[in-house]
N, C-alpha and C positions, 0 to 999 in steps of 0.2 A: 508791426507790431505781430498781424494777426498769420502773415506768409511767415515771420519767423517762426512762432510755433508752431503751424501744422508743420511745417517742414522738417522740423527739429525735433517735435514728439516725439518718442520714442527709441529714439537715435541714444545708443551709450558711448560716445566722445565727449572728450572736453569741449572739443569743437561744440558739438550738438547742444550740449546741456546748459554752455555758456551763451550762447546764441537764445536759446529757448528762455532762459533769464531774461533777456535783455526784451525779447518779442513781450511778455507779459509784464514788463513794464511799460513798452510804448502804448502796448492792447489797453494798457491797463487794468488788466486782470489780475486782481491782487488775491482772492483766492486760490485761484491756479498759481500762482506767485510763491504762497504761502505750503501747499501741498507739495510742490517742486522742491521749495527750502526745507522740507521737512524729511522729504524723501530724499535729499543728499545727506542730512544729518545724520540718518540712520542707516546710512550705507560705512560711514564713517573712515570713508576714502579719501586720501592726500589726491588733492588736485582736481576735486570736483568742479570746479568753473575757474575760471580766471578772474584777477583782481581786477582787470578791465570791465569785464562783463557786470561785476557786483557795483562799481561805480556809475556804469551806465544805468543799471537799475537804480540805485540809489537818488539819482537825477532825476530821473521821470517820476520815486516816490515824491519825490522833494516839491515836485510842480502838480504834484495830484492832491484834491482837495478829496479827505479818508477823514473818516471817524478817529479821533486820537488812539481806541483801543489799540483797532486793526495797527495803526501805524504803530504802534508801539511793539507790537507783537511781532510785525513784521523786523522791524528794527532791529529787537534783541536775537532773533532768527540769524540774521544777517550778521550778526556779531560773532555768533557764533559760528557761523557759514564762513565765515572771513579766515578762522584757523586753519579750513580746509581748501580755502583756496589757493589757487598756485599763480606764479609771476609771470609766465606767457605770456605774450602779447598776441592777442585775438587775431590781427592782422595776419600776424605771420603763420598761425595756426589755418588761415583761410587760404592764403598763398601757398602751404604747403600740400592742403588736401587739393587743392588745383590741380598744382603738378602733378598729384598723383592719378588725376584723371584719364590722361592720355593712355596709362598704363591699362584702363579698364575699357576702354573704346571698343577695341577689336575683340575682346568676349562679348562684351554686349552686343555689340553690330551680329556677329556668329550666333548669340544664341537668340538674337531678333529673326533672322533668315532662317533657325530652326521652328520658331514657332508660327512662323507663317508658312514655310513649306507643310508642315503639320496638319494648322487649321485647312491649305488650300486641298491637302489629302479626304480630313474629313469632310471639307465642304462638297467635294466629287465623290466621294461615299453615300453620303446625305443624299446627294441628288440623283444618284445611281437606282438609290433605295428608293427615294420615291416614284422616279421615272416608273421602276419594275412595277409597284403597287398601283399605279395611274393604269399601265397597259394591263395589269390584270384583271382592273374593273371591268377595262371595256370589254377585254376577252369574256369576262361572264358576263355582262350583261349583252353580249352580241349573242353568247351562246344562249341565253334565257329567249331572246327573242326569234333565235332559229329554232328554240325548242316548241314553243307557242304555234309558228309555221309550220313546224313539221306535223303539228299535232293537229292544227285544223285541217292540214293536206289529209293526214292517216283516216281522220272523221270522214271526208269527203268519200275516199278510194273505200273505207270499208262500206259505206253508204250506198255506193255503185257497187261493189261487190255482192252483197245481200241484199239486192234491191228485192229478187223474187220472196225472200225471208219478210224481209217489211211490209210487201204489200200484202202477204200472207195474215202478218198481225195485223195490219193496218185493216183487212178485210173481217177477222176475227174481233177487233174491236169495234167495228162498224153495225155487225152482228149483233155484240151483247148491249150495246146502245140500243138499237131496235128493239131487245128483246124487253129492257128496262122500260123503254117506251111505250111501250105495246100495254106491258103488266102497269103502268102508271095509269094509262087511261081505261083498264077495263077498271081497275080500282075507282076512279072518279065515276065510272058510268053508274056503278053497282049504290041503288041508296033502298036502305032495310025498313 
């Protein structure tokens, strides 16, 4: 019952509607059956479901333990639906639908092949994009590392090029430190 309901839900053909009603009965989904019957009655189309589907649903309904008001409402709705039912054989409808399947096979196969080819192309493009991004990140990291290394080497080269100036500045700093140290010792010796 559940499978019939699942596969036939939302399909608008006599075969699907009939099997959906049978599925509601087998699965004992009386609320869903009531909704379905009411929607069929509101459509006012002829041949909404087959007579045999109504009979099978009724046999499921008869075997079920239900509250009297729910059973009465379903029976009343089924009597109204009987006026819109058709006498076509459900089995013949299923056989007819199955005979149409081979004509649909090749287009479905071609559609699946196209979907797979498109998916494969999208997958390839996504992989290339990720690979380019990864390689770009590696290159950026390599550039940053090289830049740090070159900066360190430049500092060393700069230090060796300007060695004389650095020694002169160092001598000036040492003289200033010596002068400050001498001033501090003079201040410490002065006692008023």
